PAZAPA-4460 file (N, C-alpha, C; in steps of 0.05 Angstrom, whole numbers, plus 32768, in hexadecimal, padded with zeros to 4 digits):
% residues 199
    n_x    n_y    n_z   ca_x   ca_y   ca_z    c_x    c_y    c_z   seq   type   mol
   80E0   7ECE   7D97   80DA   7EEB   7D92   80C2   7EF3   7DA3     1      M     A
   80C3   7F0B   7DAF   80AD   7F14   7DC0   8094   7F19   7DAF     2      A     A
   807D   7F13   7DBC   8064   7F18   7DAD   8060   7F36   7DAB     3      K     A
   8053   7F40   7D96   804D   7F5D   7D94   803B   7F65   7DAA     4      P     A
   803E   7F7E   7DB3   802E   7F89   7DC8   8010   7F8A   7DC0     5      Y     A
   7FFF   7F7E   7DD1   7FE3   7F7E   7DCB   7FD4   7F8A   7DE3     6      D     A
   7FCA   7FA3   7DE1   7FBE   7FAF   7DF8   7FA4   7FA0   7E01     7      P     A
   7F99   7F90   7DEF   7F80   7F82   7DF6   7F85   7F64   7DF6     8      K     A
   7F9A   7F5C   7E05   7FA1   7F40   7E06   7F8F   7F30   7E18     9      D     A
   7F96   7F17   7E1D   7F86   7F04   7E2D   7F7D   7F0F   7E48    10      F     A
   7F91   7F1B   7E57   7F8A   7F25   7E72   7F79   7F3E   7E71    11      Y     A
   7F7D   7F4E   7E5C   7F6C   7F66   7E59   7F4F   7F5D   7E55    12      Y     A
   7F4B   7F49   7E43   7F30   7F3F   7E3D   7F24   7F31   7E56    13      R     A
   7F35   7F22   7E64   7F2C   7F14   7E7C   7F23   7F28   7E91    14      K     A
   7F32   7F3E   7E94   7F2B   7F53   7EA8   7F10   7F60   7EA1    15      A     A
   7F0D   7F66   7E87   7EF4   7F72   7E7E   7EDC   7F60   7E84    16      K     A
   7EDF   7F46   7E7E   7ECA   7F33   7E83   7EC3   7F30   7EA0    17      K     A
   7ED7   7F32   7EB2   7ED3   7F2F   7ECE   7ECA   7F49   7EDC    18      A     A
   7EC8   7F5F   7ECC   7EC0   7F78   7ED8   7ED7   7F86   7EE7    19      G     A
   7EEF   7F7F   7EE1   7F06   7F8B   7EEE   7F10   7FA2   7EDD    20      L     A
   7F1A   7FB7   7EEB   7F21   7FD0   7EDD   7F3C   7FCF   7ECF    21      R     A
   7F4D   7FBC   7ED6   7F67   7FBA   7EC9   7F72   7F9E   7ECB    22      A     A
   7F83   7F97   7EB8   7F8F   7F7C   7EB8   7FA1   7F78   7ED0    23      R     A
   7FAA   7F8E   7EDB   7FBC   7F8C   7EF3   7FAE   7F7F   7F0B    24      S     A
   7F93   7F7E   7F0A   7F85   7F71   7F20   7F8E   7F54   7F23    25      A     A
   7F94   7F47   7F0D   7F9D   7F2B   7F0E   7FB9   7F29   7F1A    26      F     A
   7FC9   7F3E   7F17   7FE4   7F3E   7F22   7FE3   7F3E   7F41    27      K     A
   7FD3   7F51   7F4C   7FD2   7F53   7F69   7FC3   7F3B   7F75    28      I     A
   7FB0   7F30   7F66   7FA2   7F18   7F70   7FB5   7F01   7F73    29      D     A
   7FC7   7EFD   7F5F   7FDA   7EE8   7F60   7FEE   7EEC   7F77    30      E     A
   7FF8   7F05   7F7A   800B   7F0B   7F8F   7FFF   7F07   7FAB    31      I     A
   7FE6   7F10   7FAF   7FD9   7F0C   7FC9   7FD6   7EEF   7FD0    32      L     A
   7FCE   7EDF   7FBC   7FC9   7EC2   7FC2   7FE4   7EB4   7FC6    33      R     A
   7FF7   7EBA   7FB6   8011   7EAB   7FB8   8020   7EB2   7FD2    34      R     A
   801E   7ECB   7FDA   802D   7ED3   7FF2   801C   7ED7   800B    35      H     A
   8002   7ED1   8009   7FEF   7ED3   8020   7FF3   7EED   802F    36      R     A
   7FEE   7F03   8021   7FF4   7F1D   802C   7FDD   7F2B   803A    37      L     A
   7FC4   7F22   8035   7FAE   7F32   803F   7F97   7F20   8047    38      L     A
   7F89   7F27   805C   7F72   7F17   8065   7F5A   7F28   806C    39      G     A
   7F44   7F1C   8071   7F2B   7F2A   8078   7F30   7F3C   8091    40      K     A
   7F24   7F53   8090   7F25   7F65   80A7   7F3E   7F76   80A9    41      G     A
   7F50   7F73   8096   7F69   7F83   8097   7F66   7F9D   8087    42      Q     A
   7F7A   7FAE   808A   7F7A   7FC8   807C   7F90   7FC8   8067    43      A     A
   7F8A   7FD2   804F   7F9D   7FD3   803A   7F9D   7FEF   802C    44      V     A
   7FB4   7FF8   8024   7FB7   8012   8016   7FC3   800C   7FFB    45      L     A
   7FB5   8017   7FE6   7FBF   8014   7FCA   7FC7   802F   7FC0    46      D     A
   7FE0   8032   7FB9   7FEB   804C   7FAF   7FEA   804C   7F90    47      L     A
   7FE2   8062   7F84   7FDF   8063   7F67   7FC9   8051   7F5E    48      G     A
   7FB2   8052   7F6C   7F9D   803E   7F69   7F8C   8040   7F50    49      A     A
   7F8B   8057   7F43   7F79   8059   7F2B   7F83   8047   7F15    50      A     A
   7F71   803A   7F06   7F54   803D   7F06   7F46   802C   7F1B    51      P     A
   7F55   801B   7F2A   7F48   800C   7F40   7F49   7FEE   7F3D    52      G     A
   7F5A   7FE4   7F2B   7F5D   7FC6   7F27   7F67   7FB8   7F3F    53      G     A
   7F7D   7FC2   7F4B   7F88   7FB7   7F64   7F72   7FB9   7F7A    54      F     A
   7F66   7FD1   7F7C   7F53   7FD6   7F92   7F3C   7FC3   7F92    55      L     A
   7F32   7FBB   7F7A   7F1C   7FA8   7F79   7F24   7F8D   7F86    56      Q     A
   7F3C   7F84   7F81   7F46   7F6B   7F8D   7F4C   7F6E   7FAA    57      I     A
   7F58   7F84   7FB2   7F5F   7F89   7FCE   7F46   7F8B   7FDF    58      L     A
   7F31   7F98   7FD4   7F18   7F9B   7FE3   7F0B   7F80   7FE8    59      A     A
   7F0D   7F6E   7FD5   7F02   7F53   7FD8   7F12   7F44   7FEE    60      E     A
   7F2C   7F48   7FED   7F3E   7F39   8000   7F39   7F41   801D    61      A     A
   7F34   7F5B   8023   7F2F   7F63   803F   7F12   7F60   8047    62      V     A
   7F00   7F60   8033   7EE3   7F5D   803A   7ED8   7F75   8048    63      G     A
   7EBE   7F73   804E   7EB0   7F8B   805A   7EB9   7F91   8077    64      E     A
   7EC7   7F7F   8084   7ED1   7F85   809F   7EED   7F93   809D    65      T     A
   7EF8   7F95   8086   7F12   7FA2   8082   7F0F   7FBE   8076    66      G     A
   7F25   7FC9   806E   7F26   7FE4   8062   7F3A   7FE3   804B    67      V     A
   7F31   7FED   8033   7F43   7FEF   801C   7F43   800C   8014    68      A     A
   7F5B   8018   8015   7F5E   8035   800E   7F6E   8037   7FF5    69      V     A
   7F64   8047   7FE2   7F73   804B   7FC9   7F77   8068   7FC4    70      G     A
   7F8F   8071   7FBD   7F95   808D   7FB7   7FA3   808F   7F9D    71      V     A
   7F9F   80A5   7F90   7FAB   80AA   7F76   7FAB   80C8   7F70    72      D     A
   7FB9   80D0   7F5C   7FB9   80ED   7F53   7F9E   80F4   7F46    73      L     A
   7F91   80DF   7F3C   7F77   80E4   7F2F   7F61   80D5   7F3F    74      E     A
   7F48   80DE   7F3D   7F32   80D1   7F4B   7F2E   80B4   7F43    75      P     A
   7F26   80A3   7F56   7F21   8087   7F50   7F03   8082   7F51    76      I     A
   7EF9   8077   7F3B   7EDC   8072   7F3A   7ED4   8060   7F51    77      R     A
   7EBC   8065   7F5C   7EB2   8055   7F73   7EB2   8037   7F6D    78      N     A
   7EBD   8028   7F7F   7EBF   800B   7F7C   7EA5   7FFD   7F85    79      V     A
   7E93   800C   7F92   7E79   8001   7F9A   7E79   7FF1   7FB3    80      G     A
   7E8E   7FF4   7FC4   7E90   7FE5   7FDD   7E95   7FFA   7FF3    81      K     A
   7E84   7FFB   8008   7E86   8010   801C   7EA0   8010   802C    82      P     A
   7EAF   7FF9   802C   7EC8   7FF8   803B   7EE0   8001   802A    83      W     A
   7EDA   800A   8012   7EF0   8015   8001   7EEF   8033   8002    84      V     A
   7F05   803F   8009   7F07   805D   800A   7F1C   8066   7FF7    85      R     A
   7F16   807B   7FE8   7F2A   8085   7FD5   7F2E   80A3   7FD8    86      T     A
   7F45   80AC   7FCE   7F4A   80C9   7FD0   7F5E   80D1   7FBB    87      G     A
   7F5D   80EB   7FB4   7F71   80F6   7FA1   7F88   8100   7FB3    88      V     A
   7F9F   80F3   7FB0   7FB6   80FA   7FC1   7FCF   80FA   7FB0    89      V     A
   7FDE   8110   7FB2   7FF8   8112   7FA6   800C   8109   7FBB    90      D     A
   8019   80F3   7FB6   802C   80E7   7FCB   8044   80F9   7FD0    91      L     A
   8049   810C   7FBE   8060   811F   7FC2   8057   8137   7FD2    92      L     A
   803D   813B   7FD6   8034   8152   7FE5   803A   814F   8003    93      A     A
   803F   8166   8011   8045   8164   802D   802F   8158   803E    94      P     A
   8016   815A   8035   7FFF   8150   8045   7FF6   8134   803C    95      D     A
   8007   8126   802C   7FFE   810C   8021   7FF7   80F8   8037    96      A     A
   8008   80F5   804C   8002   80E2   8061   7FE9   80EA   8071    97      L     A
   7FE6   8103   8075   7FCE   810E   8083   7FB5   8106   8073    98      E     A
   7FB6   8109   8059   7F9E   8103   8049   7F98   80E5   8049    99      R     A
   7FAD   80D4   8049   7FA9   80B7   804B   7F9D   80B0   8066   100      I     A
   7FA8   80BC   807B   7F9D   80B7   8097   7F81   80C0   809A   101      R     A
   7F79   80D5   808B   7F5D   80DE   808C   7F4A   80C8   8081   102      A     A
   7F55   80B8   806E   7F45   80A2   8062   7F44   808A   8075   103      L     A
   7F5B   8086   8083   7F5C   806F   8096   7F71   8077   80AB   104      H     A
   7F69   807D   80C4   7F7C   8086   80D8   7F8E   8071   80E3   105      P     A
   7F87   8057   80DF   7F98   8041   80EA   7FAE   803A   80D7   106      G     A
   7FBD   8026   80DE   7FD3   801D   80CD   7FC9   8007   80BA   107      R     A
   7FD9   8002   80A6   7FD1   7FEE   8091   7FE1   7FD4   8094   108      F     A
   7FD4   7FBE   808D   7FE2   7FA5   808D   7FF2   7FA1   8073   109      H     A
   7FE9   7FAE   805E   7FF6   7FAC   8043   7FF5   7FC7   8035   110      L     A
   800B   7FCF   8029   800C   7FE6   8017   8014   7FDC   7FFC   111      V     A
   8004   7FE3   7FE7   800B   7FDA   7FCC   800F   7FF3   7FBA   112      T     A
   801F   7FEF   7FA5   8023   8004   7F92   8027   7FF8   7F76   113      S     A
   8015   8000   7F64   8018   7FF7   7F48   8020   800F   7F37   114      D     A
   802B   8023   7F44   8033   803C   7F36   8049   8037   7F22   115      M     A
   8046   8043   7F0B   805A   8041   7EF6   805E   805D   7EE9   116      A     A
   8076   8063   7EE2   807B   807D   7ED5   8070   807E   7EB9   117      P     A
   806B   8096   7EAF   8064   8099   7E93   807E   8093   7E83   118      K     A
   807E   807C   7E76   8097   8073   7E69   809D   8084   7E50   119      T     A
   80B7   8088   7E4B   80C0   8097   7E34   80CF   8085   7E20   120      I     A
   80D2   806B   7E28   80E0   8059   7E16   80FE   8058   7E19   121      G     A
   8108   8069   7E2B   8125   8068   7E32   8127   8057   7E4B   122      V     A
   8131   803E   7E48   812F   802A   7E5E   813B   8034   7E78   123      K     A
   8153   8040   7E77   8160   8049   7E90   8150   805F   7E9E   124      I     A
   8144   8071   7E8E   8134   8087   7E9A   811A   807C   7EA6   125      T     A
   810D   806A   7E96   80F4   805D   7EA0   80F9   804E   7EBA   126      D     A
   8110   803F   7EBB   8117   8030   7ED3   811B   8043   7EEB   127      E     A
   8129   8058   7EE6   812F   806C   7EFB   8116   8078   7F07   128      Q     A
   8103   807F   7EF5   80EA   808B   7EFE   80D9   8076   7F0E   129      R     A
   80DB   805D   7F05   80CC   8048   7F12   80D7   8044   7F2F   130      S     A
   80F2   8044   7F32   80FE   8042   7F4C   80F6   8058   7F5F   131      L     A
   80F4   8070   7F54   80EC   8088   7F64   80D0   8084   7F6F   132      E     A
   80BE   8078   7F5E   80A2   8073   7F67   80A2   805E   7F7D   133      L     A
   80B2   8049   7F7B   80B3   8035   7F8F   80BD   8040   7FA9   134      V     A
   80D2   8051   7FA8   80DD   805E   7FC0   80C8   8070   7FCD   135      R     A
   80B9   807E   7FBD   80A3   808F   7FC7   808E   807D   7FD6   136      M     A
   8087   8067   7FC9   8073   8055   7FD5   807E   8049   7FEF   137      A     A
   8098   8042   7FEF   80A5   8037   8007   80A4   804B   801E   138      L     A
   80A9   8065   8018   80A8   8079   802D   808C   807A   803A   139      R     A
   8077   8078   8029   805B   8078   8033   8057   805E   8044   140      V     A
   8060   8048   803A   805D   802E   8048   8069   802F   8064   141      A     A
   8082   803A   8065   8090   803B   807F   8080   804B   8093   142      V     A
   8072   805F   808A   8062   8071   809C   8047   8065   80A3   143      E     A
   803D   8053   8093   8021   804A   8096   801D   802C   809D   144      T     A
   8032   801C   809A   802F   7FFF   809E   802F   7FF8   80BC   145      L     A
   8021   7FE3   80C3   8023   7FD8   80DE   803B   7FC6   80DF   146      E     A
   8045   7FC0   80F7   805B   7FAD   80FA   8053   7F92   80EF   147      R     A
   8065   7F86   80DF   805F   7F6C   80D3   804F   7F6E   80B9   148      G     A
   8049   7F87   80B0   803A   7F8B   8098   804A   7F85   807E   149      G     A
   803D   7F89   8067   804A   7F82   804E   8048   7F99   803A   150      A     A
   8059   7F98   8026   805C   7FAD   8011   805F   7F9F   7FF6   151      F     A
   8050   7FA8   7FE2   8052   7F9E   7FC7   8055   7FB6   7FB4   152      V     A
   8069   7FB6   7FA4   806D   7FCC   7F91   8077   7FC3   7F76   153      A     A
   806B   7FCF   7F61   8075   7FC9   7F46   808E   7FD9   7F41   154      K     A
   80A1   7FCC   7F33   80BA   7FDA   7F2C   80C4   7FD0   7F11   155      V     A
   80D1   7FE2   7F02   80DE   7FD9   7EE9   80FA   7FD0   7EF0   156      F     A
   8100   7FB8   7EE9   811B   7FAD   7EF0   8131   7FBA   7EDF   157      M     A
   8147   7FBF   7EEC   815E   7FCA   7EDE   8176   7FC9   7EF0   158      G     A
   818B   7FD8   7EE8   81A4   7FD8   7EF6   81A2   7FE0   7F13   159      G     A
   818F   7FF2   7F1A   818D   7FFC   7F36   817B   7FEA   7F47   160      E     A
   8170   7FD6   7F3B   815C   7FC5   7F49   8168   7FB9   7F63   161      F     A
   8180   7FAD   7F62   818B   7FA1   7F7B   818D   7FB4   7F92   162      P     A
   8194   7FCE   7F8C   8196   7FE2   7FA1   817B   7FE8   7FAE   163      A     A
   8167   7FEA   7F9C   814B   7FEE   7FA6   8142   7FD7   7FB7   164      L     A
   8147   7FBF   7FAE   813F   7FA7   7FBC   814B   7FA7   7FD8   165      K     A
   8164   7FAF   7FDA   8173   7FB1   7FF4   8165   7FC5   8006   166      K     A
   815D   7FDC   7FFB   8150   7FF1   800B   8136   7FE6   8017   167      E     A
   8126   7FD8   8007   810D   7FCD   8010   8112   7FB7   8025   168      V     A
   8126   7FA6   801F   812C   7F8F   8031   8135   7F99   804C   169      A     A
   8140   7FB1   804E   8149   7FBC   8068   8132   7FC0   807B   170      A     A
   811A   7FC3   8070   8103   7FC9   8082   80F0   7FB1   8087   171      R     A
   80F6   7F9B   8079   80E4   7F83   807B   80F4   7F6A   8081   172      F     A
   80E6   7F56   808B   80F2   7F3C   8091   80F7   7F2B   8078   173      D     A
   80E5   7F2D   8064   80E7   7F1C   804C   80E2   7F2E   8034   174      E     A
   80F0   7F27   801E   80EB   7F35   8005   80EB   7F21   7FEE   175      I     A
   80D7   7F24   7FDC   80D5   7F12   7FC5   80D2   7F23   7FAC   176      H     A
   80D9   7F18   7F95   80D4   7F25   7F7B   80BF   7F14   7F6D   177      V     A
   80A9   7F21   7F65   8094   7F12   7F58   808F   7F1D   7F3B   178      A     A
   808A   7F0A   7F29   8083   7F12   7F0E   8069   7F03   7F07   179      R     A
   8052   7F0F   7F0D   8039   7F01   7F09   8034   7EF9   7EEC   180      P     A
   8024   7EE4   7EE9   801E   7EDA   7ECE   8011   7EEE   7EBC   181      Q     A
   8002   7F01   7EC7   7FF5   7F15   7EB6   8008   7F2B   7EAC   182      A     A
   8021   7F2A   7EB4   8035   7F3D   7EAA   803A   7F38   7E8C   183      T     A
   803A   7F4E   7E7D   803F   7F4B   7E60   805B   7F40   7E5B   184      R     A
   805D   7F2E   7E47   8077   7F21   7E41   808D   7F35   7E3C   185      E     A
   8087   7F4B   7E2F   809C   7F5F   7E27   80A3   7F71   7E3E   186      S     A
   8095   7F70   7E55   8099   7F83   7E6A   80B0   7F7B   7E7C   187      S     A
   80BF   7F8F   7E87   80D4   7F89   7E9A   80CC   7F91   7EB6   188      Y     A
   80B2   7F92   7EBB   80A8   7F98   7ED6   80A7   7F7F   7EE7   189      E     A
   80AC   7F83   7F00   80A8   7F6E   7F15   809C   7F7C   7F2D   190      V     A
   8094   7F6B   7F40   808A   7F76   7F5A   809C   7F6E   7F70   191      Y     A
   80A3   7F82   7F81   80B1   7F7C   7F9A   809C   7F75   7FAE   192      L     A
   809F   7F5F   7FBB   808C   7F56   7FD0   809B   7F54   7FEA   193      V     A
   8096   7F66   7FFD   80A4   7F66   8016   8091   7F60   802D   194      A     A
   809A   7F4E   803F   8089   7F46   8056   8098   7F49   8070   195      K     A
   8088   7F4D   8085   8094   7F50   80A0   80A1   7F6B   80A5   196      G     A
   8091   7F80   80A3   809B   7F9B   80A7   80A6   7F9F   80C3   197      F     A
   80BE   7FAA   80C4   80CA   7FB0   80DE   80C8   7FCE   80E4   198      R     A
   80B6   7FD4   80F6   80B2   7FF1   80FD   80C7   7FFC   810F   199      R     A
***
């Protein structure tokens, strides 16, 4: 039997103790290490970055010689590192790419998305909305990634998942499905990890 949902579980407490803004920081940390996605001096873009859990890890990974850009519909509290740039960007707005390029005019080695829909508890609807967010993130990635770059996006698994995986695989050399240890037992979320972007 699945354990009852505990919003203040082990990873929540561990994140608080480590000064991390969200338990999701452990998820991206594991994915980066396992798939060797990011190194010092590289540029990374985090979509749906608030409150900044992913961004804290990504900023450490690229170091002060790199650039970490985070955008969200709501402002992201300062991470306290000068190489981190954040902005309020609606990815559906016609000027979204322009706003991202104003934060970093070059291309990115990695684009990440931890975006999730506001769930309503109807699995098929929640899945559908999740897929839409991944497709939106993929559109941004296609426009902003450098050749050979990588893409990581959270998705709720469901009936349409194989079709989405195929869409992502069409643009990359390799695709993996990751379920980090910090994922809640009851959750049906996974991360698509795509490497070797073909421009």
